[in-house]
FIZA-440566 format. One record per residue (C-alpha): x, y, z; residue number from 1. Coordinates in nm, 2 decimals. Layout:
# FIZA-440566
<<X; Y; Z>; NUM>
...
This chain:
# FIZA-440566
<<-0.09; 2.52; -0.68>; 1>
<<-0.38; 2.55; -0.92>; 2>
<<-0.58; 2.83; -1.09>; 3>
<<-0.90; 2.86; -1.28>; 4>
<<-1.17; 3.12; -1.36>; 5>
<<-1.32; 3.08; -1.01>; 6>
<<-1.26; 2.92; -0.67>; 7>
<<-1.46; 2.60; -0.73>; 8>
<<-1.28; 2.55; -1.06>; 9>
<<-0.93; 2.60; -0.90>; 10>
<<-1.02; 2.37; -0.61>; 11>
<<-1.14; 2.10; -0.85>; 12>
<<-0.82; 2.11; -1.04>; 13>
<<-0.61; 2.09; -0.73>; 14>
<<-0.83; 1.80; -0.60>; 15>
<<-0.78; 1.60; -0.91>; 16>
<<-0.40; 1.66; -0.91>; 17>
<<-0.37; 1.55; -0.54>; 18>
<<-0.57; 1.24; -0.61>; 19>
<<-0.34; 1.15; -0.90>; 20>
<<-0.03; 1.18; -0.70>; 21>
<<0.18; 0.86; -0.65>; 22>
<<0.35; 0.87; -0.31>; 23>
<<0.47; 0.52; -0.24>; 24>
<<0.61; 0.40; 0.09>; 25>
<<0.58; 0.71; 0.31>; 26>
<<0.30; 0.82; 0.54>; 27>
<<0.18; 1.17; 0.44>; 28>
<<-0.12; 1.41; 0.51>; 29>
<<-0.26; 1.34; 0.17>; 30>
<<-0.60; 1.21; 0.29>; 31>
<<-0.64; 1.52; 0.50>; 32>
<<-0.56; 1.75; 0.21>; 33>
<<-0.79; 1.55; -0.02>; 34>
<<-1.08; 1.57; 0.23>; 35>
<<-1.04; 1.95; 0.27>; 36>
<<-1.04; 2.00; -0.11>; 37>
<<-1.35; 1.79; -0.15>; 38>
<<-1.54; 1.97; 0.14>; 39>
<<-1.83; 2.18; 0.04>; 40>
<<-1.75; 2.45; 0.30>; 41>
<<-1.39; 2.48; 0.17>; 42>
<<-1.51; 2.50; -0.19>; 43>
<<-1.74; 2.79; -0.09>; 44>
<<-1.47; 2.96; 0.10>; 45>
<<-1.66; 2.94; 0.42>; 46>
<<-1.35; 2.88; 0.64>; 47>
<<-1.15; 3.07; 0.90>; 48>
<<-0.85; 2.98; 1.12>; 49>
<<-1.08; 2.76; 1.34>; 50>
<<-1.19; 2.55; 1.04>; 51>
<<-1.02; 2.23; 1.12>; 52>
<<-1.07; 2.26; 1.50>; 53>
<<-1.44; 2.15; 1.46>; 54>
<<-1.39; 1.90; 1.18>; 55>
<<-1.26; 1.57; 1.31>; 56>
<<-1.41; 1.41; 1.00>; 57>
<<-1.14; 1.59; 0.80>; 58>
<<-0.86; 1.56; 1.05>; 59>
<<-0.91; 1.18; 1.07>; 60>
<<-0.99; 1.14; 0.70>; 61>
<<-0.90; 0.81; 0.54>; 62>
<<-0.97; 0.62; 0.22>; 63>
<<-1.33; 0.48; 0.23>; 64>
<<-1.37; 0.10; 0.29>; 65>
<<-1.50; 0.04; -0.06>; 66>
<<-1.20; 0.22; -0.21>; 67>
<<-0.96; 0.01; 0.01>; 68>
<<-1.14; -0.31; -0.11>; 69>
<<-1.09; -0.20; -0.48>; 70>
<<-0.73; -0.13; -0.40>; 71>
<<-0.68; -0.47; -0.24>; 72>
<<-0.85; -0.63; -0.54>; 73>
<<-0.61; -0.45; -0.78>; 74>
<<-0.32; -0.57; -0.56>; 75>
<<-0.45; -0.93; -0.57>; 76>
<<-0.44; -0.93; -0.96>; 77>
<<-0.09; -0.78; -0.94>; 78>
<<0.02; -1.05; -0.71>; 79>
<<-0.14; -1.32; -0.93>; 80>
<<0.05; -1.19; -1.24>; 81>
<<0.37; -1.17; -1.05>; 82>
<<0.34; -1.53; -0.92>; 83>
<<0.25; -1.65; -1.27>; 84>
<<0.56; -1.47; -1.41>; 85>
<<0.78; -1.65; -1.16>; 86>
<<0.62; -2.00; -1.22>; 87>
<<0.76; -2.26; -1.45>; 88>
<<0.41; -2.41; -1.50>; 89>
<<0.09; -2.22; -1.61>; 90>
<<-0.05; -2.22; -1.26>; 91>
<<-0.13; -1.85; -1.18>; 92>
<<-0.13; -1.86; -0.80>; 93>
<<0.14; -2.01; -0.58>; 94>
<<-0.13; -2.16; -0.36>; 95>
<<-0.28; -2.37; -0.63>; 96>
<<-0.55; -2.56; -0.43>; 97>
<<-0.89; -2.51; -0.58>; 98>
<<-1.15; -2.62; -0.34>; 99>
<<-1.37; -2.36; -0.18>; 100>
<<-1.21; -2.16; 0.10>; 101>
<<-0.88; -2.33; 0.04>; 102>
<<-0.81; -2.11; -0.26>; 103>
<<-0.50; -1.90; -0.23>; 104>
<<-0.56; -1.58; -0.03>; 105>
<<-0.35; -1.29; 0.08>; 106>
<<-0.38; -1.07; 0.39>; 107>
<<-0.32; -0.70; 0.31>; 108>
<<-0.28; -0.48; 0.61>; 109>
<<-0.30; -0.10; 0.61>; 110>
<<-0.34; 0.16; 0.88>; 111>
<<-0.70; 0.07; 0.91>; 112>
<<-0.71; -0.30; 0.94>; 113>
<<-0.66; -0.63; 0.75>; 114>
<<-0.82; -0.72; 0.41>; 115>
<<-0.83; -1.08; 0.30>; 116>
<<-0.84; -1.10; -0.08>; 117>
<<-0.79; -1.37; -0.34>; 118>
<<-0.77; -1.38; -0.72>; 119>
<<-0.82; -1.74; -0.84>; 120>
<<-0.73; -1.67; -1.21>; 121>
<<-0.70; -1.37; -1.45>; 122>
<<-1.04; -1.46; -1.61>; 123>
<<-1.25; -1.48; -1.29>; 124>
<<-1.34; -1.21; -1.03>; 125>
<<-1.13; -1.15; -0.73>; 126>
<<-1.29; -1.19; -0.40>; 127>
<<-1.27; -1.00; -0.07>; 128>
<<-1.36; -1.16; 0.26>; 129>
<<-1.63; -0.94; 0.43>; 130>
<<-1.82; -1.04; 0.75>; 131>
<<-1.71; -1.41; 0.70>; 132>
<<-1.82; -1.43; 0.33>; 133>
<<-1.61; -1.42; 0.02>; 134>
<<-1.77; -1.16; -0.21>; 135>
<<-1.69; -1.08; -0.58>; 136>
<<-1.50; -0.75; -0.57>; 137>
<<-1.40; -0.70; -0.94>; 138>
<<-1.25; -0.86; -1.25>; 139>
<<-0.94; -0.77; -1.46>; 140>
<<-1.03; -0.59; -1.78>; 141>
<<-0.75; -0.73; -1.99>; 142>
<<-0.40; -0.86; -1.90>; 143>
<<-0.20; -0.72; -1.62>; 144>
<<0.12; -0.56; -1.77>; 145>
<<0.44; -0.41; -1.65>; 146>
<<0.42; -0.04; -1.61>; 147>
<<0.59; 0.10; -1.92>; 148>
<<0.70; 0.41; -1.74>; 149>
<<0.88; 0.21; -1.47>; 150>
<<1.04; -0.08; -1.66>; 151>
<<1.21; -0.10; -1.99>; 152>
<<1.13; -0.46; -2.04>; 153>
<<0.85; -0.57; -2.28>; 154>
<<0.50; -0.58; -2.14>; 155>
<<0.49; -0.95; -2.16>; 156>
<<0.76; -1.00; -1.89>; 157>
<<0.78; -0.92; -1.53>; 158>
<<1.08; -0.76; -1.37>; 159>
<<1.17; -0.71; -1.01>; 160>
<<1.45; -0.53; -0.82>; 161>
<<1.50; -0.50; -0.44>; 162>
<<1.47; -0.12; -0.47>; 163>
<<1.20; -0.04; -0.72>; 164>
<<0.99; -0.35; -0.69>; 165>
<<0.76; -0.47; -0.97>; 166>
<<0.54; -0.20; -1.11>; 167>
<<0.23; -0.33; -1.28>; 168>
<<-0.08; -0.18; -1.44>; 169>
<<-0.41; -0.33; -1.36>; 170>
<<-0.74; -0.24; -1.53>; 171>
<<-1.02; -0.33; -1.30>; 172>
<<-1.39; -0.35; -1.35>; 173>
<<-1.52; -0.33; -0.99>; 174>
<<-1.84; -0.44; -0.84>; 175>
<<-2.00; -0.10; -0.91>; 176>
<<-1.95; -0.16; -1.29>; 177>
<<-1.70; 0.12; -1.34>; 178>
<<-1.36; 0.05; -1.50>; 179>
<<-1.06; 0.20; -1.34>; 180>
<<-0.68; 0.18; -1.39>; 181>
<<-0.45; 0.11; -1.10>; 182>
<<-0.07; 0.11; -1.07>; 183>
<<0.05; -0.16; -0.84>; 184>
<<0.41; -0.16; -0.71>; 185>
<<0.51; -0.48; -0.54>; 186>
<<0.81; -0.54; -0.32>; 187>
<<0.88; -0.85; -0.11>; 188>
<<0.64; -0.76; 0.17>; 189>
<<0.45; -0.45; 0.05>; 190>
<<0.20; -0.35; -0.22>; 191>
<<0.15; 0.02; -0.30>; 192>
<<-0.16; 0.09; -0.51>; 193>
<<-0.23; 0.41; -0.68>; 194>
<<-0.55; 0.49; -0.88>; 195>
<<-0.81; 0.76; -0.96>; 196>
<<-0.95; 0.74; -0.60>; 197>
<<-0.62; 0.78; -0.42>; 198>
<<-0.37; 0.55; -0.27>; 199>
<<-0.34; 0.26; -0.04>; 200>
<<-0.02; 0.10; 0.11>; 201>
<<-0.05; -0.26; 0.23>; 202>
<<0.18; -0.49; 0.42>; 203>
<<0.16; -0.83; 0.27>; 204>
<<0.11; -1.17; 0.43>; 205>
<<0.04; -1.47; 0.21>; 206>
<<-0.08; -1.82; 0.30>; 207>
<<0.24; -1.94; 0.12>; 208>
<<0.48; -1.74; 0.33>; 209>
<<0.70; -1.99; 0.53>; 210>
<<0.76; -1.89; 0.89>; 211>
<<1.13; -1.86; 0.83>; 212>
<<1.08; -1.61; 0.56>; 213>
<<1.00; -1.34; 0.81>; 214>
<<0.65; -1.25; 0.70>; 215>
<<0.57; -0.89; 0.72>; 216>
<<0.75; -0.86; 1.06>; 217>
<<1.08; -0.96; 0.92>; 218>
<<1.25; -0.62; 0.87>; 219>
<<1.23; -0.25; 0.89>; 220>
<<1.38; -0.04; 0.61>; 221>
<<1.42; 0.33; 0.56>; 222>
<<1.14; 0.47; 0.35>; 223>
<<1.34; 0.79; 0.26>; 224>
<<1.69; 0.93; 0.31>; 225>
<<1.76; 1.09; 0.65>; 226>
<<1.93; 1.06; 0.99>; 227>
<<1.86; 0.82; 1.27>; 228>
<<1.73; 1.02; 1.55>; 229>
<<1.65; 0.74; 1.80>; 230>
<<1.67; 0.36; 1.82>; 231>
<<1.37; 0.25; 2.03>; 232>
<<1.45; -0.12; 2.05>; 233>
<<1.75; -0.35; 2.13>; 234>
<<1.83; -0.71; 2.04>; 235>
<<1.60; -0.95; 2.22>; 236>
<<1.32; -0.70; 2.27>; 237>
<<0.97; -0.83; 2.20>; 238>
<<0.74; -0.60; 1.98>; 239>
<<0.38; -0.61; 1.87>; 240>
<<0.23; -0.47; 1.55>; 241>
<<0.26; -0.09; 1.56>; 242>
<<0.54; -0.06; 1.81>; 243>
<<0.80; 0.20; 1.73>; 244>
<<1.14; 0.07; 1.62>; 245>
<<1.33; 0.37; 1.49>; 246>
<<1.28; 0.74; 1.47>; 247>
<<1.41; 0.88; 1.14>; 248>
<<1.47; 1.25; 1.10>; 249>
<<1.41; 1.37; 0.75>; 250>
<<1.25; 1.67; 0.58>; 251>
<<1.26; 1.86; 0.91>; 252>
<<1.03; 1.60; 1.06>; 253>
<<1.05; 1.29; 1.28>; 254>
<<0.92; 0.97; 1.13>; 255>
<<0.86; 0.68; 1.37>; 256>
<<0.90; 0.35; 1.18>; 257>
<<0.69; 0.08; 1.33>; 258>
<<0.67; -0.30; 1.34>; 259>
<<0.44; -0.46; 1.08>; 260>
<<0.38; -0.75; 1.31>; 261>
<<0.46; -0.92; 1.64>; 262>
<<0.81; -1.06; 1.68>; 263>
<<1.15; -1.03; 1.85>; 264>
<<1.43; -0.80; 1.75>; 265>
<<1.72; -1.01; 1.63>; 266>
<<1.95; -0.73; 1.50>; 267>
<<1.98; -0.35; 1.49>; 268>
<<2.17; -0.22; 1.19>; 269>
<<2.17; 0.15; 1.27>; 270>
<<2.27; 0.40; 1.55>; 271>
<<2.16; 0.75; 1.64>; 272>
<<2.32; 1.01; 1.42>; 273>
<<2.38; 0.77; 1.13>; 274>
<<2.28; 0.88; 0.78>; 275>
<<2.07; 0.63; 0.59>; 276>
<<1.94; 0.60; 0.23>; 277>
<<1.62; 0.47; 0.09>; 278>
<<1.57; 0.10; 0.15>; 279>
<<1.86; 0.06; 0.40>; 280>
<<1.80; -0.22; 0.64>; 281>
<<1.75; -0.07; 1.00>; 282>
<<1.61; -0.35; 1.22>; 283>
<<1.57; -0.73; 1.17>; 284>
<<1.30; -0.92; 1.35>; 285>
<<1.20; -1.28; 1.40>; 286>
<<0.81; -1.31; 1.37>; 287>
<<0.62; -1.44; 1.66>; 288>
């Protein structure tokens, strides 16, 4: 809720508040709400009960591609810092090759598609693969540091836990010349990016991921507490990216948890009616 002297002022306050929310790991209607708050007709009050019926642009709203690319760039610098923190030698990226297209790259997949991004070093621009060409997408404005609100360790160290992941702050000067601050939360196969333009949630696949590590298709975990409503797969089933694995009942809603990649189900760790907590392992898969 927000209030101000007039409707446009109150809507503007609420829009900024929604954009600043950090909602990691769970699919929400945030993009729809943001699009409505930014719509001129809504700001004027020119709406009725049929408002959304004729506005598929609002119902299907998503983060613009240029914002997705900036979020992927921030994630790339976060991954670069995390790898450097784990390395025993001062080589920032795990894929250390330095000849042209062989530079280390990551595949970041969201609900829209796949973004290939690479950050060769903290002092050079990160690049995004667009239409077959690597294009400069932005540079880090200063060092990437641990989010002081999420970790008690000094800013010069990187910490990680299976639950919270590694929380980092990335100041990015993007290709448009503007400087923005992003909070990047890394877990083994995901990157959640929050910033002034909204949020992106990416499934990770790195050039350096060995097949046996499971890639992004290796497991399905509960994003929030709830009860298992349905188990949609059994051991031995083959799945493709986007196939439903488990229906989780939480917050008076059903959430279908889907496969992040193609593979075969090797174990099911839950049953209908079972109560689960955040990050509980529900299904294990062997990537195709």
